[in-house]
C-alpha positions in Angstrom: -24.3 -4.6 7.8 -25.8 -1.6 7.8 -23.8 0.4 10.1 -20.9 0.0 7.4 -23.1 0.7 4.7 -23.9 4.1 6.2 -20.3 4.8 6.7 -19.8 4.6 2.9 -23.1 6.7 2.2 -21.8 9.1 4.5 -18.9 9.6 2.0 -20.9 11.8 -0.6 -18.9 10.8 -3.3 -19.1 12.6 -6.8 -21.3 10.6 -9.3 -18.2 9.5 -11.4 -16.4 8.3 -8.0 -19.7 6.3 -7.0 -19.6 4.7 -10.2 -16.2 3.8 -10.0 -16.5 2.1 -6.9 -19.1 0.3 -7.8 -17.1 -1.1 -11.0 -14.3 -1.9 -8.7 -16.4 -3.5 -6.0 -17.9 -5.9 -9.2 -14.9 -6.7 -10.8 -13.2 -7.7 -7.5 -15.9 -9.9 -6.2 -16.3 -11.2 -9.7 -12.4 -11.8 -11.0 -9.9 -11.2 -8.7 -11.2 -12.3 -5.7 -11.8 -16.3 -7.1 -8.6 -16.4 -8.0 -6.7 -15.1 -4.6 -6.5 -18.4 -3.3 -4.8 -19.9 -6.1 -2.1 -17.2 -6.3 -1.5 -17.3 -2.2 -0.8 -21.4 -2.7 1.6 -21.0 -6.4 3.0 -17.6 -5.1 2.7 -16.6 -8.9 2.3 -12.8 -10.0 -1.6 -12.1 -10.2 -1.3 -11.2 -13.9 -4.8 -11.8 -14.6 -5.9 -9.9 -11.6 -4.0 -7.0 -12.8 -5.6 -7.1 -16.2 -8.9 -6.8 -14.7 -7.8 -3.4 -12.7 -6.2 -2.0 -15.7 -9.6 -3.0 -17.8 -10.9 -0.4 -15.6 -8.1 2.1 -15.9 -7.4 2.4 -12.4 -4.3 3.8 -12.6 -6.0 7.1 -14.1 -7.9 7.9 -10.4 -4.7 9.1 -8.8 -3.2 11.1 -12.3 -3.8 14.7 -12.7 -6.0 15.7 -15.7 -3.5 17.6 -16.9 -1.1 14.6 -17.1 -4.2 12.5 -18.8 -5.3 10.8 -15.9 -8.9 11.5 -14.4 -7.5 13.4 -11.1 -10.0 11.7 -8.7 -9.9 12.2 -5.0 -7.5 10.5 -1.9 -10.9 9.5 -0.6 -11.8 7.6 -4.0 -8.2 6.1 -4.2 -8.4 4.7 -1.0 -11.6 3.0 -1.0 -10.3 1.5 -4.2 -7.7 0.3 -2.4 -9.7 -1.1 0.4 -11.7 -3.0 -2.0 -8.9 -4.5 -3.8 -7.1 -5.5 -0.9 -10.6 -7.0 0.6 -10.5 -9.4 -2.8 -7.0 -10.0 -2.7 -4.6 -8.4 -0.4 -1.5 -9.0 -3.1 -3.3 -7.6 -5.9 -4.1 -4.4 -3.7 -0.4 -4.1 -2.6 0.7 -4.1 -6.1 -2.0 -1.5 -7.1 -1.3 0.9 -4.2 2.6 0.4 -4.8 2.3 2.2 -8.3 0.5 5.1 -6.2 3.3 5.3 -3.5 5.8 5.3 -6.1 4.3 7.6 -8.8 2.2 10.2 -6.3 5.9 11.3 -5.1 6.4 12.4 -8.9 2.9 13.8 -9.3 3.6 16.0 -6.3 7.6 17.0 -6.9 8.3 15.8 -10.8 8.4 18.8 -13.4 5.6 18.9 -16.2 7.8 17.2 -18.6 8.4 14.4 -16.3 4.9 13.7 -15.4 4.2 13.7 -19.1 6.6 11.0 -19.6 6.2 8.7 -16.8 2.5 9.2 -16.4 2.0 7.9 -20.2 3.8 4.9 -19.1 1.5 4.2 -16.3 -1.8 5.3 -18.0 -1.0 2.1 -20.4 -1.2 -0.2 -17.4 2.4 0.1 -16.1 3.7 -1.2 -12.9 5.6 1.2 -10.5 7.7 0.2 -7.9 9.5 2.5 -5.0 12.5 1.5 -3.4 13.8 3.0 0.0 14.9 0.1 2.2 18.4 -1.2 2.4 19.8 -4.0 4.2 21.2 -1.7 7.0 18.5 1.5 6.5 15.0 0.0 7.2 12.8 2.5 9.5 15.7 4.7 9.6 15.7 4.8 5.8 18.2 7.9 6.3 20.9 5.3 6.7 20.8 4.4 3.2 23.9 3.9 1.1 23.1 3.5 -2.5 25.3 6.1 -4.4 24.2 8.3 -6.9 27.7 10.0 -8.9 27.1 13.2 -11.6 28.9 12.3 -15.0 27.7 14.9 -17.3 24.3 14.4 -18.3 24.1 11.3 -16.6 24.0 9.8 -12.9 26.0 6.9 -12.1 23.9 4.4 -9.5 25.5 1.9 -7.3 24.0 -0.3 -4.3 21.4 -2.3 -3.8 17.7 -2.6 -2.2 16.2 -5.0 -0.3 12.2 -5.4 0.4 11.1 -3.9 -2.8 7.5 -4.6 -4.0 7.0 -5.2 -7.7 11.0 -4.4 -8.0 11.2 -7.2 -10.4 8.1 -6.4 -12.6 8.2 -2.9 -12.7 8.4 -0.4 -15.5 9.4 2.7 -13.5 11.3 2.5 -9.9 11.3 5.6 -7.5 14.6 4.9 -6.2 16.3 6.5 -3.6 19.5 7.1 -2.7 22.4 9.8 -1.7 24.6 12.1 -3.9 27.9 11.4 -3.9 29.1 15.3 -3.7 27.1 16.4 -0.6 28.6 15.4 2.8 25.4 15.8 5.2 23.4 12.5 5.0 20.4 14.0 5.2 20.9 16.7 2.5 22.7 14.1 0.3 19.3 12.2 0.0 18.0 12.0 -3.8 15.3 10.8 -5.7 15.4 9.5 -9.3 13.3 7.4 -11.7 15.1 4.3 -13.0 13.5 2.8 -16.0 12.9 -0.9 -16.8 15.7 -2.3 -19.0 18.7 0.2 -17.5 21.9 -2.2 -18.1 23.3 -2.6 -14.7 20.4 -3.3 -13.0 19.6 -6.6 -11.7 17.3 -8.8 -9.3 19.1 -10.6 -6.9 16.5 -12.7 -5.2 12.8 -13.2 -4.6 11.6 -13.5 -1.3 9.4 -16.5 0.0 7.0 -15.1 2.2 4.4 -15.9 4.7 1.8 -13.7 3.2 0.9 -11.5 0.3 2.7 -14.3 -1.4 1.6 -13.3 -5.1 3.3 -10.0 -4.5 7.0 -10.0 -5.9 8.7 -8.9 -3.2 12.7 -8.5 -4.1 16.3 -7.6 -3.7 17.7 -5.4 -6.3 21.3 -4.5 -7.3 22.5 -1.4 -9.2 25.9 -1.8 -10.5 27.0 1.2 -12.7 23.4 2.1 -13.9 23.4 4.9 -15.8 20.1 6.9 -15.7 20.2 10.7 -17.2 19.8 13.3 -15.2 16.4 14.9 -16.6 15.3 11.5 -14.3 16.4 13.7 -10.9 13.4 14.6 -8.9 14.0 17.8 -7.2 17.6 17.7 -8.5 20.7 16.3 -6.1 20.1 16.7 -2.5 16.1 17.0 -3.1 14.9 13.7 -1.8 14.3 14.0 1.6 11.2 16.2 1.3 9.8 13.9 -1.6 10.5 10.6 0.8 8.8 12.6 3.8 6.0 13.9 1.5 5.8 10.3 0.1 5.4 8.5 3.2 2.8 10.7 4.6 0.6 9.7 1.7 1.3 6.0 1.5 0.8 5.4 5.2 -3.0 6.0 5.1 -2.9 3.9 1.7 -1.3 1.0 3.8 -4.1 1.8 6.1 -6.9 1.3 3.8 -5.4 -2.2 2.6 -5.3 -3.2 6.1 -8.7 -2.2 6.8 -9.7 -4.3 3.7 -8.3 -7.3 5.0 -9.8 -6.5 8.4 -13.4 -6.1 6.5 -12.8 -9.6 4.6 -12.2 -11.6 8.0 -14.8 -9.6 9.8 -17.3 -10.4 7.1 -16.3 -13.9 7.0 -16.5 -14.8 10.7 -20.1 -13.4 11.0 -21.4 -15.6 8.3 -19.4 -18.5 9.9 -20.8 -18.0 13.5 -24.1 -17.3 12.0 -24.3 -20.7 10.3 -22.6 -22.8 12.5 -24.1 -24.2 15.1 -22.7 -25.8 19.0 -25.4 -27.4 21.2 -28.5 -26.8 19.6 -27.5 -22.8 19.1 -25.9 -20.7 16.4 -22.5 -19.8 17.5 -23.4 -16.5 17.5 -26.2 -16.4 20.0 -23.6 -17.0 22.8 -23.0 -13.8 24.8 -19.0 -14.5 24.8 -19.0 -14.4 21.0 -21.6 -11.6 20.9 -18.8 -9.7 23.1 -16.1 -10.4 20.3 -18.4 -9.2 17.5 -19.0 -6.3 19.4 -15.5 -5.0 20.0 -14.5 -6.0 16.2 -17.6 -4.3 14.6 -16.8 -1.0 16.6 -13.0 -0.7 16.5 -13.4 -1.6 12.7 -16.2 1.4 12.2 -14.4 3.9 14.0 -11.0 3.0 12.1 -12.8 3.1 8.8 -14.5 6.8 10.2 -10.4 7.7 10.8 -9.5 6.7 7.3 -11.8 9.2 5.9 -11.0 11.7 8.2 -7.3 11.5 7.1 -8.4 11.2 3.4 -10.3 14.6 3.6 -7.5 16.3 5.1 -5.2 15.4 2.0 -8.1 16.2 -0.5 -8.4 19.4 1.6 -4.8 20.2 0.9 -4.1 20.4 4.6 -0.2 20.4 5.9 1.2 18.7 8.7 -1.0 15.7 9.2 1.8 13.0 9.7 0.6 12.4 13.4 -2.9 12.0 12.1 -1.2 9.2 9.1 0.7 7.4 11.9 -2.1 6.9 14.1 -4.2 5.9 11.3 -1.8 3.3 10.2 -0.7 2.0 13.3 -4.4 1.4 14.6 -5.6 -0.1 11.2 -2.9 -2.4 10.9 -3.4 -3.6 14.8 -6.9 -3.6 14.2 -6.5 -5.9 10.7 -4.2 -8.3 12.8 -6.5 -8.4 15.7 -9.5 -9.0 13.4 -7.8 -11.6 11.4 -6.9 -13.7 14.5 -10.4 -13.5 15.9 -11.8 -14.6 12.6 -9.5 -17.7 12.5 -10.2 -18.1 16.3 -14.0 -17.8 16.0 -13.8 -20.7 12.8 -11.9 -22.9 15.3 -10.2 -25.7 13.7 -11.7 -24.7 10.5 -9.9 -21.5 10.8 -6.5 -22.7 10.8 -6.9 -24.9 7.4 -6.1 -23.5 4.1 -9.8 -24.4 2.6 -10.9 -21.0 4.8 -10.0 -17.7 3.6 -9.3 -16.3 7.0 -6.2 -18.3 7.3 -4.6 -16.6 4.6 -6.1 -13.0 5.7 -4.4 -13.4 8.9 -1.3 -14.2 7.4 -1.8 -11.3 4.7 -2.6 -9.1 7.8 0.8 -9.5 9.5 3.3 -7.3 6.9 1.0 -4.2 7.7 2.1 -3.9 11.0 5.7 -3.8 9.9 6.5 -1.4 6.6 6.0 2.0 6.0 7.5 2.3 9.5 7.0 -0.7 12.2 4.0 -0.1 14.6 6.6 0.6 17.7 7.8 3.3 15.2 4.6 5.4 14.7 4.1 5.0 18.4 7.1 7.0 19.0 6.4 9.7 16.7 2.9 10.1 17.9 4.1 9.9 21.5 6.7 12.7 20.7 4.4 15.1 19.0 3.1 15.9 22.5 6.3 16.9 23.8 6.9 20.8 24.8 9.5 22.1 22.8 
């Protein structure tokens, strides 16, 4: 597919990043993709796939060299997410969640915190980010989890829901409200909760439509005592950590969605070139070619915007939240549409689990929901054009 090859070639990545991506593509194709259907069917955590990821040392991609990582570009990180997600959406989510949880620590944490926590991640650690609560979804500022100071400790009480990797994480970037600050937004605080902390428990694991190999759980915190040294930006410093994390995690969700979209598109192209009706290949029918043209064009344009936003991040741009929202919204809507069209092009076979497009359609749906529903993103984008 030359049009997409040219897009990738246009990135002009440094040699070390280009070689890493080739390794990721090979491992994703040969070791991760063949197991994806099994993990979807059983809803088992994909430890074998994660082992393959860790053998490549992928956590080092986004960790700065000062803390023992490789410090590669955001473009390279997003490409890794896209390739992993193309092979197995669940594996892509697990690895991307490591970034979602630890990048705010890298950006806002102290040098001491980074040396301590990044050492865990470089050993193949798993991280989670805990924001959502039963009464606080898209409006994350409505959270009720409470942080109460007690000398050198912070006592955590409350609960979170829909938390990716929450039951298997070594480190959880947890958001709550500082008990001594009344203003609900100013009270938002972030800390890192470590595995094995007394009072921390997993209430349940969700049985999901798609991405079934990821563990999505509800968590409870009952008098958890966390060292005060684990606070990120101190009491009341959590809102900027939260907003900063979303600006970089939303393009990551878009890369995940585009991995699903690319897999569905390639499966559809392969099928309609092989399948025949009335003595002709399906791809030869004009109506099918129109569908294919729309899918390919929108996918190419969306991938180009992904790279644009990634370059903004790498160049140190500020105030790119609108571009990030545009990307997340369009990529996730496109993933759902291409996956749905791929099922349609497969006909009855697309509705059967023997064909990957059935799974891809289920996996795509959540990308329109998390990291802010697409309705919220449309509001954010539209509101940005209001005159002040």
